[in-house]
N, C-alpha and C positions, 0 to 999 in steps of 0.2 A: 436343183439348186444351181444357179448360174453365176459365174464370176467373169467379169469382162473388163478389158482395159478401156481407157479413154481412147479417143481417136489419136493415133500417133502419126503426125505429119512428118514425112520424110522427103528429102530432096532427090533421092534415088528413084529411078523408074520402077514401075510395078514389075517389070521383067527382072530387074536386078534383085529386088527384094524377094520376089517369088523364088528365084534361083537359090537364094540363101536358105529360105524356109523349107524348100522342097527336098533338102538333103539333111538327114538326121545327124550327119557328121558335124554340122554347124550348131546344133541345138545346145550342146553343153555350155556354150558361151552365153546363153540367155537364161540359164537355170541357176537356182540358188547355189551358193558355195557349199551347202550341206549335202549336195549330191555326191555320192561315192559309187564305186564299182561301175563306172560308165563304160558301156560297150555300144558301138553303133556301126551301121553301114548306111548307105544312102536311104534305105526304105524302112529300117527297123532300129530301135534302140532299147536299151534296158539300163536300169540304174537302181540304186538304193536311195531312199529319201530319208534323211535324218538317221541313217543307219538302221532303220526299223522296217520300212515298207519297201518291198521290191516292186518296181513297176517295169512293164515292157509295153512298148507302143509300136504301132505301125501306121502307115498311111492307108486310109480307106479310099479317099478321093483326092485326086489332083486335077485341078482345072486351071491350066496356065492362062494368063499370069495373075489370076484373081482369087483363087480359093483353094484351101487345103483342109482336109478333115483327118484327124488322128483319132484312132481308137485303141483299146487294149489289144495287145498281141498275146493271146492265150488267156489263162485264168487271171482274174483281177478281183481285188477285194470288193469293188463296186463297179457298176457300169459308168463309163464316162466318155466324153468326146471333147476334143480340142479343135476349134476351128480357127482358121486364119483367113480373114477377108482383106483383100488388097484392092483398093480402088484407085485407078489412075486419076491424076490431077494435071492441070496445065504444066505445072513445074513439080514433078515428083509423084508421090502417092500418099494415101492414107491407109494405115493398117489398124485393124481391130482384132484382138485375140480373145476368144471366149472359151471358157472351161465349163462344161455342163456335166454335172454329176447326179446320178440317181442314188440318193442316199435315204435310208430310213431315218427317223427322227434321232435315234441314238447316234448313228454314224454322222449325221449332219452336225450334231452338237460337238462332236470330237474333231471333225474335219473342216469345219467352216473357217476357222482362223488360219490353219496351215494352207488351205487352198487359196484363200484370199491373198495370203502372203506370197504364194507361188506366182499368181497372176500379176501382182504388184511388182515383184522382182523381175519378171519377164518384161514388163513394160519399161521399167527403169533401165534394164540392160539393153533393150532395143534402142531406147533413146540415146544411150551412151555409144553403142556400136555404129549407129547411123546418124549422121548430122540431121538436125531438124531445120525447118524453115523458121 
């Protein structure tokens, strides 16, 4: 199951946007307000989602200044990955965030709305944090 933002056009350079996304210390600002127990360093983070689900993440791949891949750090309720694609443009860049989850049908039914909301919130907050064209 894949959830993806629309193309997010930003006036910042791909290097600037990559620097923001490549440090988990910045991630709390693009996640929903329901996130609690936030802990992070540059390469790892953990938090509780809606006070119920504990998630821990780490970077698997960093390809400056265009690509990041995030995976679970330790045991997770389900396998997932989050990718951030950053494409340069003449004036700024375009960002697409994708959340891909390997869910059985029962988990998919329970998780579809919260995961869709998570990705939508990330897109909304990115648009708020970075000026668009």
